[in-house]
C-alpha positions, 0 to 999 in steps of 0.5 A: 768399335777399335780406333787408330791413333797416331802419337807423334813423340810417343816413346816417352813422357805424355806420349807415352802416357796417352799411347797407354790410355788409349791402348787401354780402350783396345784401340790400334796405337801407332807412335813415332819417334826419332830414337829407335831403341826407346821407341822399340821398348815402348812400342813392346811395353804397350803393345803398340806399333813403333814407327821411326819418324822425325816429325820435322822432316818432310820426307820421313813424315811422307814416308810415315804414310806408308806405315799407316792405315787409310783411316786415322781416327786421331793424331795427337801432335805431341813431338816437340820440346824446348830445344834452346836450353844452354844455347845463348851464346854465339851471336846473331846466327847461333840465336837464329839457329836456336829459334828456327829448331825450336819452331821446327820441333813444336810448330812445323812438326805439327804442321808436316804431320797434321798436313800428311795425314789430313785426307785420312782423319776422321774424329779428332786432332790434338796438339800439345802446347804449354803454358810457355805459349801464354806466357813468353819463354822465349823461342819455345814460348813463341813457337807454342803460341804460333801453334795455338793460332795455327790450330784456328786454322786446323779446326776450321778446315776440319770442322765441316768434316766433323773433325775437331782440333784442339790444344792442350797446354799443360803447365809444369808436368812431372815425368817428362824430358822438358827441363832436360835435367836442369830443374833445381829445387829451388825452381820446383818449389816455385812452380808448385806453389804458383798452382793452385793445386799445389802438386805437380801436373803428371803425364796422366792428367795430360794423356786424360785430357787428350782422351776426353777430346777425342771421346764423345764428350768432346765432339763440340769442342774444337778450336780451343786451348785447354790449359791443364796446370793447376791454376797456375794460369788461368783463363776467362 
């Protein structure tokens, strides 16, 4: 049966790989993003539908509903990223702006989109977290940590309808825009050394985990954080 999948921030990186994975099943996939040109190219490449939407803007999220069917089977809240690189200066006012920007990008984007689509959902919500949510990393890590806590509310609220809600938390993952060109060879070596697998994660690793959570095998998994990091962070 063909399903409808919505992937926010779906034009590049993990979002694109996720959209591609669901398209391989023949699902109808809607990807959203802020950059119209990048979005249009990815949509054409994958045979998906692109809708320009800034997931931090309530008005744009509300308008997104007009572009979606009455039933959305899977929502992947992938929009986000670290907005605070290189903004250490500027005093308390700038510090506040930096923290609010990361909360907007990584927490409120998911809150707004999930809330808007809640009545249309049928199967699963997957939020993209980060290893930083368990290890710190300033405002970005704090925002991702808040996302994992809020996920418990979503799972409890949607669970009686048979809808799961989980967080997939990547570690060091290649082919994303996270580092914004600032990844040095030295830091890359440290990140690889921290893993047990001694390799970079790939966007396909993350996409396959997301796909599993939306599959029959993931129907009794909810309220969880799945760490996909090659053993760089272990949980019990």
